[in-house]
C-alpha positions in Angstrom: 44.4 87.6 -21.1 40.8 88.4 -21.1 38.0 85.7 -20.7 34.8 86.0 -22.4 31.5 85.9 -20.5 30.9 82.2 -21.7 34.4 81.2 -20.5 33.9 82.6 -17.1 30.5 80.8 -16.7 32.2 77.5 -17.8 35.0 77.9 -15.3 32.5 78.6 -12.5 30.4 75.5 -13.4 33.6 73.3 -13.5 34.7 74.6 -10.1 31.3 73.8 -8.6 31.5 70.2 -10.0 35.0 69.7 -8.5 33.8 71.0 -5.1 30.8 68.6 -5.2 33.0 65.6 -6.1 35.4 66.4 -3.3 32.5 66.7 -0.8 31.0 63.3 -1.9 34.5 61.7 -1.4 34.8 63.2 2.1 31.3 62.0 3.1 31.9 58.5 1.6 35.1 58.1 3.7 33.3 59.3 6.8 30.3 56.8 6.5 32.0 53.9 4.8 31.0 50.7 6.8 34.0 49.1 8.6 34.2 45.4 9.3 34.2 44.4 13.0 36.8 41.7 12.2 40.0 41.5 10.2 40.2 39.1 7.4 42.2 36.7 9.5 39.6 36.8 12.3 36.8 36.2 9.9 38.6 33.2 8.4 39.0 31.8 12.0 35.3 32.3 12.7 34.2 30.5 9.5 36.5 27.6 10.3 35.0 27.2 13.8 31.5 27.3 12.4 32.3 24.6 9.8 33.7 22.4 12.5 30.6 22.9 14.6 28.3 21.9 11.7 30.4 18.7 11.1 30.1 17.8 14.8 26.3 18.2 14.8 26.0 16.0 11.7 28.2 13.4 13.3 26.1 13.4 16.5 22.9 13.2 14.5 24.3 10.2 12.6 25.3 8.5 15.8 21.9 9.3 17.5 19.7 8.1 14.6 20.4 4.6 13.5 18.6 1.6 12.3 18.6 -1.3 14.8 16.2 -4.2 15.6 13.1 -2.9 17.3 9.6 -4.1 18.2 7.0 -1.6 16.8 4.6 -2.7 19.6 7.0 -1.7 22.4 9.6 0.7 21.3 9.2 4.1 23.0 11.2 7.0 24.6 14.8 7.6 23.7 15.0 4.4 21.7 12.3 5.6 19.4 13.9 9.1 19.2 17.2 7.6 18.1 15.6 5.3 15.5 16.3 6.5 11.9 12.7 7.0 10.9 10.9 10.1 9.6 9.4 12.1 12.5 5.9 11.9 11.1 6.1 8.1 11.0 7.2 8.0 14.7 4.3 10.2 15.6 1.8 8.0 13.6 3.3 4.9 15.3 2.6 6.3 18.8 -1.0 7.4 17.7 -1.7 4.0 16.2 -0.7 2.2 19.4 -2.6 4.7 21.6 -5.7 4.0 19.6 -5.3 0.3 20.3 -3.5 -0.7 17.1 -1.2 -3.7 17.2 1.3 -5.2 14.8 1.0 -8.9 14.3 3.5 -9.2 11.4 6.2 -7.2 9.6 3.7 -6.6 6.8 1.3 -4.8 9.2 3.9 -2.1 9.7 3.5 -1.3 6.0 -0.1 -0.1 6.7 1.2 2.7 9.0 0.3 6.1 7.5 3.5 7.7 6.1 5.3 4.4 5.3 6.1 4.0 1.6 7.8 1.1 -0.2 11.2 2.7 0.1 11.0 3.2 3.9 9.5 -0.2 4.5 12.1 -2.1 2.4 14.8 -0.3 4.4 13.5 -1.1 7.8 11.8 -4.4 7.2 15.0 -6.5 8.2 15.0 -4.7 11.6 11.4 -5.3 12.5 10.9 -7.9 15.3 7.4 -8.9 16.4 7.7 -10.4 19.9 4.0 -10.9 20.6 1.0 -11.5 18.4 -2.7 -11.0 19.2 -5.4 -13.4 18.1 -8.8 -12.1 16.9 -10.1 -11.7 20.4 -7.3 -9.3 21.2 -5.5 -11.7 23.5 -1.7 -11.8 23.1 0.3 -14.8 22.2 3.7 -14.2 23.7 7.1 -15.0 22.2 6.0 -15.4 18.6 8.2 -13.6 16.1 6.6 -14.9 12.9 4.0 -17.4 12.0 5.8 -20.6 11.1 4.2 -23.0 8.6 4.1 -26.7 9.4 6.6 -28.9 7.6 4.1 -31.5 6.5 1.6 -31.6 3.6 -2.2 -31.3 3.6 -5.0 -32.3 1.2 -7.4 -29.3 0.7 -10.3 -31.7 0.0 -10.2 -33.1 3.6 -8.1 -30.9 5.8 -10.0 -29.6 8.9 -10.3 -25.9 9.6 -7.6 -25.9 12.2 -5.2 -27.5 9.8 -5.9 -25.0 7.1 -5.4 -22.1 9.5 -2.1 -23.6 10.6 -0.7 -23.0 7.1 -1.4 -19.3 7.2 -4.9 -19.1 5.7 -7.2 -16.6 7.4 -10.7 -17.3 8.7 -12.4 -15.9 5.6 -10.4 -18.1 3.2 -10.9 -21.2 5.4 -14.6 -20.7 5.6 -14.9 -20.4 1.8 -12.9 -23.5 1.3 -15.1 -25.5 3.6 -18.2 -24.0 2.1 -17.0 -25.0 -1.4 -16.4 -28.6 -0.3 -19.8 -28.7 1.4 -21.5 -27.8 -1.9 -19.7 -30.7 -3.6 -16.7 -28.9 -4.9 -13.4 -30.8 -5.1 -9.8 -29.8 -5.7 -8.1 -31.8 -8.4 -4.9 -29.7 -8.7 -3.1 -27.0 -6.8 -4.4 -24.1 -8.9 -8.0 -25.1 -8.1 -7.6 -23.3 -4.8 -7.6 -20.1 -6.8 -11.3 -20.7 -7.4 -12.0 -19.8 -3.8 -13.2 -16.3 -3.1 -10.7 -14.6 -1.0 -7.7 -16.7 -2.1 -5.2 -14.2 -3.6 -1.9 -15.0 -5.2 0.1 -14.1 -2.1 -1.8 -16.7 0.0 -1.7 -19.3 -2.7 2.0 -18.9 -3.3 2.6 -19.3 0.5 0.8 -22.7 0.7 1.3 -24.2 -2.8 4.4 -26.3 -1.8 2.4 -27.9 1.1 -0.5 -29.2 -1.0 -0.7 -32.9 -1.6 -3.7 -34.9 -3.0 -3.8 -38.3 -1.3 -7.2 -39.8 -2.2 -8.4 -38.6 -5.6 -10.9 -41.5 -5.9 -12.7 -40.4 -2.8 -12.8 -36.8 -4.2 -14.2 -38.1 -7.5 -16.9 -40.1 -5.7 -18.0 -36.9 -3.8 -18.4 -35.2 -7.2 -20.3 -38.1 -8.6 -22.8 -38.1 -5.7 -23.7 -34.5 -6.4 -23.9 -35.0 -10.2 -21.5 -32.1 -10.7 -19.8 -32.2 -14.1 -16.0 -32.6 -14.1 -14.3 -30.3 -16.6 -11.1 -31.4 -18.1 -8.6 -28.5 -17.6 -6.2 -28.5 -20.5 -6.7 -24.9 -21.2 -5.7 -22.2 -18.7 -6.6 -18.5 -19.3 -5.5 -15.7 -16.9 -8.6 -13.7 -16.5 -7.1 -10.3 -15.7 -4.9 -10.0 -18.8 -6.6 -12.1 -21.4 -7.8 -10.4 -24.6 -10.9 -11.3 -26.5 -9.1 -13.8 -28.7 -7.9 -15.8 -25.6 -11.3 -15.5 -23.9 -13.1 -17.0 -26.9 -11.1 -20.2 -26.5 -13.1 -20.9 -23.3 -16.1 -23.2 -23.5 -19.2 -21.2 -24.4 -17.5 -17.8 -24.7 -18.2 -15.9 -27.9 -17.4 -12.4 -29.1 -20.3 -10.8 -27.1 -19.4 -12.5 -23.8 -15.6 -11.8 -24.3 -16.3 -8.1 -24.9 -18.6 -7.9 -21.8 -16.0 -9.6 -19.6 -13.3 -7.2 -20.6 -15.5 -4.1 -20.2 -16.6 -5.3 -16.7 -13.0 -6.1 -15.9 -12.0 -2.5 -16.7 -14.8 -1.1 -14.5 -13.7 -3.3 -11.6 -10.0 -2.8 -12.0 -9.6 -6.6 -12.4 -11.2 -9.8 -11.2 -10.6 -11.0 -7.6 -12.6 -14.2 -7.9 -13.8 -16.5 -10.7 -17.4 -16.1 -9.3 -17.4 -12.5 -10.3 -18.0 -13.6 -13.8 -21.6 -14.2 -12.7 -21.8 -10.4 -12.3 -21.2 -9.9 -16.0 -24.4 -9.1 -17.8 -26.1 -12.2 -19.2 -23.5 -14.6 -17.8 -25.3 -17.8 -16.8 -24.5 -20.4 -14.1 -24.2 -23.0 -16.9 -21.6 -20.9 -18.8 -19.7 -20.3 -15.5 -19.5 -24.1 -14.8 -18.1 -24.6 -18.3 -15.3 -22.2 -17.9 -14.4 -22.1 -14.2 -11.9 -25.0 -14.6 -10.2 -23.2 -17.5 -9.4 -19.9 -15.9 -7.0 -18.7 -13.3 -6.7 -15.2 -11.7 -3.7 -13.2 -10.7 -4.9 -10.8 -8.1 -1.6 -8.8 -8.3 -2.9 -7.4 -11.6 -5.8 -5.7 -9.9 -5.7 -1.9 -10.2 -6.5 -0.5 -6.8 -8.1 2.9 -6.0 -6.1 5.1 -3.6 -9.0 5.9 -1.4 -7.3 8.8 0.4 -6.8 10.6 -3.0 -9.9 9.4 -4.7 -12.7 11.9 -5.7 -16.4 11.3 -6.2 -16.0 10.4 -9.8 -13.2 7.9 -9.1 -15.4 5.9 -6.6 -18.9 6.1 -8.2 -17.6 4.7 -11.6 -16.7 1.4 -9.8 -19.6 -1.1 -9.9 -19.5 -1.8 -6.2 -19.9 1.8 -5.0 -23.3 3.6 -5.0 -24.0 7.3 -4.3 -24.7 7.0 -0.5 -21.6 4.8 0.1 -19.4 7.2 -1.9 -20.7 10.2 -0.1 -20.3 8.6 3.3 -16.6 7.8 2.6 -15.8 11.3 1.3 -17.5 12.9 4.2 -15.7 10.8 6.7 -12.3 11.7 5.1 -13.2 15.4 5.3 -14.2 15.1 9.0 -11.7 12.7 10.4 -8.8 12.9 7.9 -7.1 10.2 5.9 -8.2 6.6 6.3 -5.2 4.7 7.8 -6.4 1.2 7.1 -9.4 -0.4 5.4 -10.7 -1.7 8.7 -11.3 1.9 9.7 -14.2 1.9 7.3 -16.3 -0.1 9.8 -16.5 3.1 11.9 -18.6 4.7 9.2 -22.1 3.6 10.4 -23.8 3.6 7.0 -21.3 1.1 5.5 -22.3 -2.5 5.8 -19.6 -5.1 6.7 -20.5 -7.0 3.5 -19.8 -3.9 1.4 -16.4 -3.4 3.1 -15.4 -7.0 2.4 -16.5 -6.6 -1.2 -14.4 -3.5 -1.9 -11.4 -4.6 0.1 -9.5 -6.0 -2.9 -10.0 -2.8 -4.8 -8.9 -0.1 -2.5 -5.6 0.9 -0.8 -4.8 3.4 1.9 -1.4 4.2 0.5 
């Protein structure tokens, strides 16, 4: 049988392909990676590794627990075993090394890195065994400030008595100043007139207020010729709309609109006296309405100062250009502001300014 020239060429090409395939197969078998372990050995290794991970997790769970601790004293292995984020532990040590001290459970909330979730979880375990007064001296064996069991009349109570019910120096001084100017308290909510008296402080002392001698208080008002306003109407200043504001004595559409606009710029009113900052608002108009308004400071919209930019601060009525720039420069240089009291280290900021903006900023 004779093959043509084309058949011979085809057979040669086919033979070359077969040889190439056989060569590839031989090379593959020669270089095929081989496992160091059999399947049974590999299964045993994976099982041992899984057991090791479980043991590590168990040990970690045992070593990191929540237990009662004093943030002013805990250190060493106890702090290491406490179930808190590592950054919070570091910030706790830094805060104490810088002279910081916790006088109450709530003070721990100010620690940088603590959020609401973490604080709510650890709050039941916080034990404050010593408290410092304003001079820095420690008062031993005090876990929490206990309020007296008796009642007090805010029209006549002395400073020491007011402080014993949990009011701070600023609030007490303003109460006394208000009384010295002829002001009197006729009902519990009148204390909300006081600059610095927020809802938290008021709710803490409300149950202990008792008016014992209203005639004496009335005579004090009469001597100073201060008009007594009947307080049938109560308007909450931080959520009232123009219709509700116009129900107040002497407040029309113009004043109502100005109050709401200024409230939006502030983020909310902290004190009734801030109404006098509203454009055109007179002392006479203020006296007409102060007995008809109440303020819920929990409605104030606060500025997160560690995240605020120039435009966020400068739009607030209490911040000017130099103050805003000083705060931003301090953050860039020294890092986040851990607590509002740290602002006093910025030399160009006056203490009066810091007190004024305190209700409107947060370090969270």
